[in-house]
C-alpha positions in Angstrom: 89.3 117.9 64.5 88.1 119.9 67.6 89.6 122.1 70.3 91.1 120.7 73.4 91.5 122.5 76.7 94.5 122.2 79.0 94.2 118.8 80.9 91.8 117.3 78.5 92.3 113.7 77.3 93.3 113.7 73.6 94.0 110.0 73.1 94.1 106.9 75.1 95.8 103.8 73.8 96.5 100.3 75.2 99.9 99.0 74.6 100.5 96.8 71.5 102.9 95.0 73.8 104.7 95.8 77.1 107.1 94.3 79.6 107.8 95.0 83.3 111.3 96.0 84.2 113.3 93.2 85.8 114.1 95.6 88.7 110.4 95.9 89.5 109.7 92.2 89.3 108.3 90.9 92.6 107.0 94.4 93.7 104.6 95.0 90.9 102.1 92.9 88.9 103.6 91.8 85.6 100.2 92.4 83.9 98.8 95.6 85.2 102.0 97.1 86.9 100.1 97.7 90.1 102.3 97.9 93.2 101.2 95.8 96.1 102.8 94.3 99.2 101.1 90.9 98.7 101.3 89.6 95.2 100.9 86.0 94.1 103.9 84.5 92.5 103.9 82.2 89.4 103.8 78.7 90.7 106.4 77.5 88.2 109.2 80.0 88.0 108.5 81.7 91.3 109.7 85.0 89.7 106.7 86.7 88.1 104.1 88.2 90.4 100.4 89.0 89.9 97.5 90.8 91.7 95.2 87.8 91.2 94.4 84.9 89.0 92.8 87.2 86.4 96.0 89.1 85.9 98.1 85.9 85.8 95.8 84.5 83.1 95.9 87.7 81.2 99.7 87.6 81.1 100.2 83.9 80.5 100.5 84.1 76.7 103.5 86.4 77.2 104.9 85.1 80.4 105.3 81.6 79.1 107.9 83.0 76.7 110.1 83.5 79.8 108.8 81.1 82.5 110.5 77.8 81.6 113.6 79.7 80.3 114.0 81.4 83.6 114.0 78.1 85.4 116.4 76.5 82.8 118.9 79.4 82.7 118.6 80.4 86.4 121.2 83.0 87.2 122.3 83.1 83.5 118.8 84.4 82.5 119.8 88.0 81.3 117.9 89.1 78.2 117.7 92.9 77.8 114.4 94.7 78.2 114.3 95.5 74.5 114.9 91.8 73.7 112.0 90.8 76.0 109.7 93.4 74.4 110.6 92.3 70.9 109.9 88.6 71.8 106.5 89.6 73.0 105.8 91.6 69.9 106.7 88.6 67.8 104.3 86.5 69.9 101.4 89.0 69.5 98.6 88.1 67.1 99.1 89.9 63.8 95.4 91.1 63.4 95.1 94.8 63.5 94.5 95.8 67.2 93.1 98.8 69.0 96.5 100.4 69.5 96.9 100.5 65.7 93.8 102.6 64.8 96.0 105.0 62.8 99.3 103.4 62.3 100.2 99.7 61.8 103.2 98.4 63.7 104.8 97.3 60.4 104.7 100.9 59.2 106.6 102.4 62.2 109.8 104.0 61.1 112.9 101.9 61.9 115.7 104.1 60.8 117.7 100.9 60.3 119.7 102.6 57.5 120.7 105.4 59.9 122.1 103.2 62.7 125.8 103.7 63.4 128.3 100.9 63.9 128.0 101.0 67.7 124.2 100.7 67.6 124.5 98.0 64.8 126.7 95.9 67.1 124.3 96.4 70.0 121.4 95.4 67.8 123.3 92.3 66.7 123.8 91.4 70.3 120.0 91.8 70.8 119.5 89.3 68.0 121.9 86.8 69.6 120.1 87.3 72.9 116.7 86.6 71.3 117.9 83.4 69.8 119.6 82.3 73.0 116.7 82.9 75.4 113.5 82.6 73.3 114.2 80.2 70.5 112.2 77.4 72.2 108.9 79.4 72.0 109.4 81.6 69.0 109.8 81.4 65.2 112.0 84.3 64.1 111.8 86.3 60.9 114.9 86.5 58.8 117.9 88.3 60.2 117.3 91.6 58.3 113.7 91.8 59.4 114.6 91.0 63.0 117.2 93.8 63.0 114.6 96.2 61.6 112.1 95.3 64.3 114.7 95.9 67.0 115.4 99.3 65.5 111.7 100.1 65.4 111.4 99.3 69.1 114.6 101.1 70.1 113.4 104.2 68.2 109.7 104.1 69.0 109.3 102.4 72.4 108.0 104.3 75.4 109.4 104.1 78.9 106.5 103.6 81.4 107.4 105.6 84.6 105.9 106.1 88.0 104.9 109.4 89.6 108.6 110.1 90.5 109.7 109.1 86.9 111.3 105.9 88.1 111.5 103.3 85.3 108.8 100.6 85.4 108.9 99.0 82.0 108.9 99.5 78.3 106.0 99.4 75.8 105.1 100.0 72.2 102.1 102.2 71.2 102.0 102.5 67.4 99.4 105.3 67.4 101.1 107.3 70.0 104.5 106.8 68.3 103.0 108.7 65.3 102.9 111.9 67.3 105.8 114.2 66.4 108.3 115.9 68.7 108.5 119.6 69.7 110.5 121.4 72.3 107.3 123.4 72.8 104.9 120.5 73.2 101.1 120.8 73.1 100.5 117.5 74.8 102.1 115.1 77.3 102.1 111.2 77.5 101.4 109.7 80.9 100.4 106.2 81.9 97.4 104.5 83.6 98.8 101.1 84.3 100.1 100.0 80.9 97.8 102.3 78.9 99.2 105.5 77.4 97.2 108.7 77.9 97.9 111.8 75.8 96.6 115.0 77.5 96.7 118.6 76.3 99.2 120.9 78.1 98.2 123.9 76.0 94.9 124.9 74.7 94.6 123.5 71.1 92.4 124.7 68.3 90.9 122.5 65.5 93.7 121.8 63.0 96.6 122.2 65.5 99.1 119.4 65.4 99.4 117.3 68.6 103.0 117.5 69.6 104.9 115.8 72.5 108.5 116.0 73.7 110.7 113.0 73.2 113.5 114.2 75.5 114.2 116.1 78.7 113.6 119.8 77.8 115.8 121.4 80.5 119.0 121.5 78.3 120.2 124.1 75.8 119.3 123.8 72.1 122.5 122.1 71.0 122.3 119.5 73.7 118.6 118.8 72.9 119.3 118.4 69.2 122.3 116.2 69.8 120.1 113.9 71.8 117.4 113.9 69.1 119.9 113.1 66.4 121.5 110.4 68.5 118.2 108.6 69.4 115.7 109.7 66.8 117.7 110.8 63.8 116.3 114.3 63.3 116.9 117.9 64.3 114.1 119.9 65.8 113.1 123.1 64.1 110.5 124.4 66.6 110.4 128.1 67.5 112.6 127.5 70.6 115.3 125.7 68.6 115.4 128.3 65.9 115.7 131.3 68.2 117.7 129.6 71.0 116.0 132.1 73.2 116.3 130.2 76.4 119.9 129.2 76.1 121.4 132.2 77.8 119.3 131.7 81.0 120.2 128.0 81.0 123.9 128.7 80.8 124.1 131.2 83.6 127.6 132.4 84.5 128.6 133.8 87.9 128.7 137.6 88.1 132.2 138.7 88.9 134.1 142.0 89.0 136.3 140.5 86.2 133.9 139.1 83.6 134.5 135.4 82.6 136.1 135.1 79.1 134.0 133.4 76.5 136.7 130.8 75.9 136.6 129.9 79.6 132.8 129.5 79.4 133.1 127.3 76.3 135.8 125.1 78.0 133.6 124.7 81.0 130.5 123.8 78.9 132.7 121.1 77.2 133.8 119.9 80.6 130.2 119.8 81.9 129.1 117.7 78.9 132.0 115.3 79.3 131.1 115.0 83.0 127.4 114.2 82.2 128.5 111.5 79.7 131.1 110.0 82.1 128.6 109.8 85.0 126.0 108.1 82.8 128.7 105.5 81.7 129.9 104.6 85.2 126.9 105.0 87.5 126.2 101.2 87.3 129.9 100.4 87.8 131.4 102.6 90.5 130.4 102.3 94.1 128.1 104.9 95.7 130.7 106.9 97.5 132.8 107.2 94.4 129.7 108.5 92.5 129.1 111.1 95.2 132.7 112.2 95.1 132.4 112.5 91.3 129.4 114.8 91.7 131.0 116.9 94.4 134.3 117.4 92.4 132.5 118.4 89.2 130.2 120.8 91.1 133.3 122.4 92.7 134.9 122.7 89.3 131.9 124.0 87.4 130.9 126.3 90.3 134.0 128.4 89.7 132.2 129.7 86.5 128.6 128.6 86.6 125.8 129.7 88.9 123.9 127.1 90.8 121.0 127.6 88.5 123.0 126.7 85.4 121.5 123.5 83.8 124.8 121.6 84.1 125.0 122.4 87.8 121.4 121.4 88.2 122.0 118.1 86.4 124.9 117.1 88.6 123.0 118.2 91.8 120.1 116.0 90.7 122.5 113.0 90.3 124.0 113.8 93.7 120.5 113.9 95.2 119.8 110.5 93.8 123.0 109.1 95.3 122.0 110.6 98.7 118.6 109.0 98.4 120.2 105.6 97.7 122.5 106.1 100.7 119.4 106.9 102.8 120.8 110.3 103.6 117.6 112.5 103.5 119.4 115.6 104.8 121.9 115.4 102.0 119.3 114.7 99.4 117.3 117.7 100.6 120.3 119.9 100.5 120.7 119.3 96.8 117.0 119.0 96.0 116.1 122.4 97.3 118.5 124.0 94.8 117.2 122.4 91.7 113.6 123.3 91.2 114.0 125.6 88.2 112.1 127.4 85.5 113.6 125.8 82.5 110.6 123.4 81.9 107.3 124.1 80.1 104.1 124.3 82.2 102.9 121.0 83.6 106.2 119.2 83.3 106.5 115.8 84.9 110.1 116.6 85.7 109.0 119.4 87.9 106.1 117.5 89.6 108.3 114.5 90.3 110.9 116.8 92.0 108.1 118.3 94.2 107.0 114.8 95.1 110.6 113.8 96.1 111.0 117.0 98.1 107.6 116.5 99.8 108.4 113.0 100.8 111.8 114.1 102.2 110.2 116.9 104.2 107.5 114.6 105.6 110.2 112.0 106.5 112.1 114.8 108.4 108.8 115.8 110.1 108.7 119.2 108.3 105.0 118.8 107.5 104.2 122.3 106.4 107.0 122.3 103.8 105.9 118.8 102.7 102.3 119.7 102.2 103.4 122.8 100.2 105.6 120.7 97.9 102.8 118.1 97.5 100.3 120.7 96.5 102.7 122.1 93.8 103.1 118.5 92.5 99.3 118.0 92.5 98.7 121.1 90.4 100.8 119.7 87.6 99.7 116.1 88.0 96.0 117.0 87.8 96.7 118.3 84.3 99.2 115.7 83.2 97.5 112.6 84.6 93.9 113.7 85.1 92.3 114.5 88.5 91.1 111.0 89.1 94.3 109.2 88.4 95.5 106.6 90.9 98.6 108.6 91.6 96.5 111.6 92.7 94.3 109.4 94.9 97.3 107.9 96.6 98.9 111.3 97.1 95.8 112.7 98.8 95.8 109.6 101.1 99.5 110.2 101.8 98.8 113.8 102.8 95.9 112.9 105.0 97.9 110.2 106.8 100.7 112.5 107.5 
């Protein structure tokens, strides 16, 4: 209804329901997601942690779904994050709440009729998990309605991430879920604790549609649309997808005296896509050295045809950087990281700011202060727009720079 300038807050919405990731349990408050060294643990289960009594009281209605069950099941307590979120949604009061000003949760699209056999089996497993772990404290809707709710959450849930895009938890925001996708977004979703904030990343005029991206925009048109069809059941028809104008730059091929044949390029693209799928499938199974070897072998194979700036090379180098960080090898992480800042993202992309943060922290750790400050400043320029200048992440980053 009015214009918005770049960086301006368009919409702020509390979560209808949210859940902290199990991996973050103990290091962050279950209620507000604040990271602290000294958190108070739940006196019963000794698992959930809180900033103070206020946060613990605020979370109790949801935590009691899990508290006694965690004690009873012990090491066998293993519901998925989606199951945990669905349980909390079922527990939430059904009166219309502030996160449903525009769209009621019951009206969120489920796409249950579009789910393939693999996803249907996965959703059935979620139903079984819900009954196993939460039946003591919940009354469930009938089987069909429960499957529909699981599909709604899978298709419309938001991943809450930190400043480096590490996964913190999952939440549902009905009003924010109403915003459509574009590969040329006019807005971006970031988080202040568990609240979602939508900020303009382009100047918008009255009547313009607010558009966000549902996916990583680095990849070529076909890859992006494969991901959209797989996860959200539609194909994007934005200007970028219609023209495929950025694909040539993203699929850069090495310049050689004997030009690479189109068939060889096509074969290598297929190899690269297969490598991406395989790495995603095995990264929680293989040991860390095997993963690094996988990255190095695929980079050598692809490097015979692709330039380092090719998106598939960038993808594998990013994975290799993550492996090096896990191995506490900062020099190795930096060796890959310095190659993968690229121009394939729109302005004010969190993918770019998170990479500058990672590089800045690596430089600082290796006592390369000048390079670290430079990387931090580039991250801040993006974050001030995406998160707002007064966001906690910016405050902490300024402290980090001052201490160094």
